[in-house]
matplotlib code that plots the C-alpha trace (Angstrom):
import matplotlib.pyplot as plt

x = [17.1, 16.4, 14.1, 15.4, 14.4, 12.2, 11.3, 8.0, 6.3, 4.3, 4.4, 1.7, 1.6, 0.6, -1.3, 1.4, 4.4, 5.3, 7.3, 8.5, 7.1, 9.1, 8.8, 11.5, 9.9, 10.2, 13.6, 15.9, 16.6, 19.4, 19.6, 23.0, 23.0, 23.0, 20.7, 17.9, 18.7, 18.6, 14.6, 13.8, 15.0, 11.5, 13.6, 15.5, 13.3, 10.4, 10.3, 9.6, 10.8, 11.2, 12.0, 11.0, 11.8, 9.9, 11.7, 9.9, 10.8, 12.8, 11.2, 7.7, 5.7, 4.4, 6.4, 10.4, 10.7, 13.5, 13.6, 15.8, 15.6, 15.5, 19.6, 20.0, 20.2, 18.1, 15.8, 14.8, 10.7, 7.9, 4.6, 3.3, 5.5, 4.1, 0.2, 0.5, 2.6, 0.0, -2.9, -0.7, -0.3, -4.1, -5.2, -3.0, -3.9, -7.5, -6.1, -7.6, -4.6, -0.8, 2.6, 5.6, 9.0, 11.8, 15.3, 13.6, 11.2, 7.9, 4.7, 1.5, -1.2, -5.1, -7.1, -10.5, -12.4, -12.7, -9.7, -8.0, -5.3, -4.2, -0.7, 0.9, 4.2, 5.6, 6.4, 8.6, 12.3, 12.8, 16.2, 19.2, 21.1, 17.9, 16.8, 19.9, 22.1, 25.9, 25.9, 23.4, 21.0, 17.1, 15.2, 12.8, 14.6, 17.2, 19.3, 19.6, 18.1, 18.1, 17.0, 13.5, 13.0, 14.4, 14.2, 12.8, 11.8, 12.9, 12.5, 13.3, 9.9, 12.0, 14.8, 16.0, 13.3, 13.7, 10.1, 9.9, 7.1, 6.6, 3.3, 3.3, 4.5, 3.6, 6.6, 9.3, 11.5, 11.6, 13.7, 16.1, 16.9, 15.6, 19.1, 20.8, 19.3, 19.5, 22.7, 23.6, 26.1, 23.9, 22.4, 25.5, 23.0, 20.9, 17.4, 13.9, 13.3, 9.1, 8.0, 5.0, 2.1, 0.0, -3.9, -5.4, -5.2, -6.4, -5.1, -1.7, -0.2, 3.1, 5.8, 8.2, 12.2, 12.8, 16.7, 17.7, 14.6, 13.8, 11.0, 7.7, 4.1, 3.7, 5.9, 4.2, 6.4, 7.5, 3.5, 4.0, 6.9, 5.2, 1.7, 4.1, 6.9, 3.6, 1.9, 5.2, 5.3, 1.5, 0.1, -2.3, -3.9, -3.0, -4.5, -4.7, -5.5, -2.4, -2.9, 0.5, 0.8, -0.4, -3.3, -4.5, -3.6, -4.6, -2.2, -2.9, -0.9, -2.4, -1.6, -1.8, 0.9, 2.8, 2.0, 1.8, -1.1, -1.3, -4.3, -4.0, -4.8, -2.7, -2.9, -2.1, -0.7, 0.2, 2.0, 5.6, 8.0, 11.5, 14.8, 16.1, 18.2, 20.2]
y = [34.5, 30.7, 28.2, 26.0, 22.3, 20.2, 17.3, 17.1, 15.7, 14.2, 15.2, 12.3, 10.9, 7.4, 8.4, 10.7, 9.4, 11.6, 11.9, 12.7, 10.8, 11.6, 8.9, 7.5, 5.5, 7.4, 9.3, 7.5, 9.4, 9.4, 11.1, 11.4, 11.3, 14.7, 15.9, 13.5, 15.3, 19.2, 18.0, 16.3, 19.5, 20.4, 24.7, 24.5, 22.3, 20.0, 18.0, 14.7, 11.7, 9.9, 10.2, 7.8, 7.4, 5.5, 3.0, 0.1, -3.1, -5.4, -8.5, -7.8, -5.6, -2.5, -0.2, -0.6, 1.5, 2.5, 4.8, 7.1, 7.7, 11.8, 11.2, 10.4, 6.7, 3.5, 1.7, -1.5, -1.7, 1.4, 0.0, 3.9, 4.7, 1.3, 2.4, 6.1, 4.9, 2.1, 4.4, 6.7, 3.7, 3.1, 6.1, 5.4, 2.2, 1.9, -1.7, -2.4, -4.5, -3.9, -4.8, -3.1, -4.9, -3.0, -4.1, -6.5, -8.3, -8.1, -5.6, -6.3, -3.8, -3.6, -0.3, -1.5, 1.2, 4.2, 5.5, 2.6, 0.1, -3.0, -4.3, -7.8, -6.6, -10.6, -13.2, -11.6, -12.5, -13.6, -15.4, -13.4, -13.3, -11.9, -8.9, -9.0, -8.7, -8.7, -12.4, -15.2, -14.2, -14.6, -12.5, -12.9, -11.3, -9.0, -7.5, -4.5, -1.1, 2.8, 4.8, 3.1, 0.7, -3.1, -6.4, -6.0, -8.7, -7.6, -9.3, -8.0, -6.5, -6.0, -4.0, -4.5, -3.5, -3.8, -3.6, -2.3, -3.4, -0.5, 0.6, 4.1, 5.7, 8.9, 8.5, 7.0, 10.3, 8.5, 11.3, 10.5, 7.1, 6.5, 7.0, 5.5, 2.2, 2.8, 2.8, 0.0, -2.3, -5.4, -3.7, -4.2, -1.8, 0.5, -0.2, 0.8, 1.5, 0.8, 1.6, -0.1, 0.1, -2.8, -1.6, -4.8, -7.7, -6.0, -2.5, -1.3, 2.4, 2.6, 5.5, 4.5, 6.2, 5.4, 4.5, 7.1, 9.2, 10.2, 10.4, 10.0, 10.1, 6.1, 3.5, 0.5, -2.0, -0.5, -0.8, -4.8, -6.1, -4.8, -6.8, -9.3, -9.4, -8.9, -11.6, -13.9, -12.3, -14.0, -9.7, -10.1, -12.0, -12.5, -9.0, -5.1, -1.7, 0.1, 3.7, 6.0, 9.7, 9.9, 7.7, 4.5, 0.9, -2.2, -5.0, -8.3, -11.3, -14.6, -17.5, -19.3, -18.2, -15.8, -13.4, -9.4, -7.3, -3.8, -1.5, 2.0, 5.4, 6.9, 11.0, 13.7, 16.9, 18.5, 18.1, 21.0, 20.9, 20.8, 21.7, 18.9, 16.7, 15.1]
z = [-24.7, -26.6, -24.1, -22.5, -23.2, -20.3, -19.2, -17.9, -14.3, -11.8, -8.2, -6.4, -3.4, -1.8, 2.0, 2.4, 0.8, -1.8, -5.2, -8.5, -10.8, -14.2, -17.6, -19.5, -22.0, -25.4, -23.5, -21.6, -18.8, -16.3, -12.6, -10.7, -7.1, -6.9, -9.3, -7.5, -3.9, -5.3, -6.6, -3.2, -1.5, 0.1, -0.2, -3.9, -5.4, -6.2, -3.2, -2.1, -0.5, -4.1, -7.3, -9.6, -12.9, -15.9, -18.4, -21.0, -19.3, -21.7, -20.1, -20.6, -17.9, -18.3, -16.9, -15.5, -12.5, -10.7, -7.2, -5.7, -2.6, -1.3, -0.4, -4.2, -3.2, -4.8, -2.9, -4.8, -3.4, -2.9, -2.3, -2.0, -5.4, -7.6, -6.6, -7.9, -11.1, -11.5, -10.9, -14.0, -16.3, -15.9, -16.9, -20.3, -21.1, -19.6, -18.5, -14.3, -13.9, -14.9, -13.7, -12.7, -12.3, -10.2, -9.0, -6.7, -8.8, -10.2, -9.2, -10.2, -9.4, -9.9, -9.9, -7.5, -7.9, -5.4, -5.6, -4.2, -5.5, -5.2, -4.8, -4.1, -3.0, -3.3, -0.2, 2.3, 3.0, 5.9, 6.6, 7.8, 4.2, 2.7, 4.5, 4.4, 8.3, 8.8, 10.4, 10.9, 13.2, 14.7, 12.1, 14.7, 17.2, 16.8, 19.6, 18.2, 20.3, 20.8, 23.1, 25.1, 21.8, 21.2, 20.0, 16.7, 13.9, 10.3, 7.0, 3.8, 1.6, -1.9, 0.5, 4.8, 7.3, 11.2, 13.0, 16.3, 18.5, 21.2, 24.0, 22.9, 19.7, 21.2, 23.2, 20.6, 19.3, 16.1, 14.4, 17.0, 17.4, 13.3, 12.3, 14.6, 13.8, 10.0, 9.8, 13.1, 11.7, 11.7, 8.0, 5.9, 3.5, 5.6, 6.6, 7.0, 10.9, 12.3, 14.9, 15.5, 18.2, 17.9, 18.9, 18.1, 16.9, 13.1, 13.7, 14.0, 14.7, 12.5, 12.3, 9.6, 9.0, 5.4, 4.4, 2.7, 3.1, 7.0, 8.4, 6.0, 6.5, 4.9, 3.8, 2.1, 2.1, 5.6, 6.6, 4.8, 7.1, 10.4, 9.3, 8.4, 12.0, 13.6, 12.7, 12.9, 16.8, 17.3, 18.0, 14.8, 12.0, 8.8, 7.6, 9.8, 9.3, 9.4, 10.7, 9.2, 9.7, 6.3, 6.2, 5.6, 4.3, 4.0, 4.3, 4.3, 3.8, 2.1, 3.5, 0.1, -1.9, 1.5, -0.8, 1.1, -0.2, -0.2, -0.5, -0.1, -1.8, -5.1, -5.8, -8.6, -6.4, -9.7, -13.4, -13.9, -16.2, -15.1, -17.2, -18.7, -16.8, -19.9]

ax = plt.figure().add_subplot(projection="3d")
ax.plot(x, y, z, "-o")
ax.set_aspect("equal")
plt.show()
């Protein structure tokens, strides 16, 4: 029997948000939605929240990163995946500073040591058209609710986010109302839905229903959005420790240039081979 050709991958995670990563820099990879869904399936495939396809960047970044959600749709940014890819690049090149490009822009990253990596997620977009919303609205207070939650703030961190501030996050049925809010008519491209309990001006407990992926153990861009929206509401300072189901992220919103910095871990779970995708 002739052996089938195969494509290697890394299974990685950042604070529990997990990824299957393929390197297509030397051999371009194409992954239609049905294949992405199969790979992401935790029973029939490898299992992950998102699939990452790496390619050469014609504009000079170290790599171009395409992000596919578990349902096969494409995402513009993923902070936890960016840290994972930054770790791989640093191990490959020996560099402590790398630049990763996505369809939403350039994400510089720095290897800090001690297993920690910091990503410059860029400035948040706060205007309704940039989130985007379906029409003019005050992004600090949206007329939106479901179940026991209401009055979120919205912004874009490369993809659309809405943050609901709650008194008791344990009482929120995230898996029930998350998909309803993700598909609310006000979000023409759907949205990532965060539920944030502000425990102090420097500490937020956060759970996120991710667009196209569901309830994940961590969402890096969602943590960035939650800090931005909390500060806009006057609930926190410009830096906070974000407590997620899978770990802790340190998020700061820099006053000097408006960029949001995300600091957290990245780990390899295992490596493997899948039957050739092309």
